[in-house]
C-alpha angles and dihedrals in degrees: 000000000000093000091050089056091047090052089050093052093045091049091054091048094051093043091055090044090054092049090049092050099046091049092051112110093020126111091266115034112196105211110206099164096104091046090051091054090047091052089052091052090047088053089052093056092043091052091052091049091050091049094050099035096094097020107144114204087195092060104031096159093058092044098052097080092055091047092052092049089054092049091051089055091046097058099032092063093048094047092049094045095049092044092052092047092050091046091053091048091053098048092043095049113131122198093191113131094225092062097037096098093045090047093051092052090048093048092051089052093047093047090051092049092047089047091051089050091048091052090050092050091046091055091047092049091051092052091046090051089053090048091049091051090049093050092050095048106027094144101040103046098074136030124196118229127198129222089279093053092252124143117260133197115269091247094052111138096215131036138157105208142012128227113212102212092196096059103019090235121137117215125201117234116210133139097247112173098172128104112225136196118221091259093048091050089063091065092050092049092048090051093050092049092049089055089047087227110215085359092294126117102182102073114153143165112277122241117249089255091054092050089052091057094060119099106200109227108181090210087068103021104041095158100053108125135210100255146068122314121204122242131192092234113111122212103256090214095050114025093195089065126079127197120249130195131215114207092195095067102010092241129143129203145161134217140174094250094047112189138144147121119310136221117180131214143190129198 
């Protein structure tokens, strides 16, 4: 099934490439190169969706082959599309002075679009790398801790904190539904430290870099929400802004009225 879809995408790419090439030099050149790149990116997303569609976190071992097939599809279509687009650009290059300015504008546009696609693929690759690491070490990445800071079995029904064995950071686990500002978060942190939550009294907001290291596994982090999480990292260009991180799309941002959910750490 996957290879039939790949053949379909590749057929469309080469058909558009042929139409682009035979119209080149004619009165009306139909330029399909940008569309070809877009089709390749579409194939990338479709391949990822196919790989994850029936992914069963309860049976990871059986789900991995399907995931890998989807990833093959994802990157094959992008590689072919970008290669075809670059090949067309090379064979259609014109050194004539009268088209030099138009060509430069066109090249800038194509470079920007390819760069945007590359950034998208880079972000996807980073998330897939994190997923791959998680699949290959599902039992060793995180350790549950109880209210006394003691290690629990991985199937424990209740826990207070999580030790990330990759980074050495300990994350608090509480069902916190409130949105905080930076100032309001200080009161919450002070309260948690007074209680010596999980026997620790040095809880703090994570930096943006620390938030970016966390892979949210719902088996260990059931209360993580789809929204912005506060960090302690200030925007160097505007010190009244603090960076936030969104676990749903792995994006970070900063704004004047910084607010969001909070998850605290110690190290």
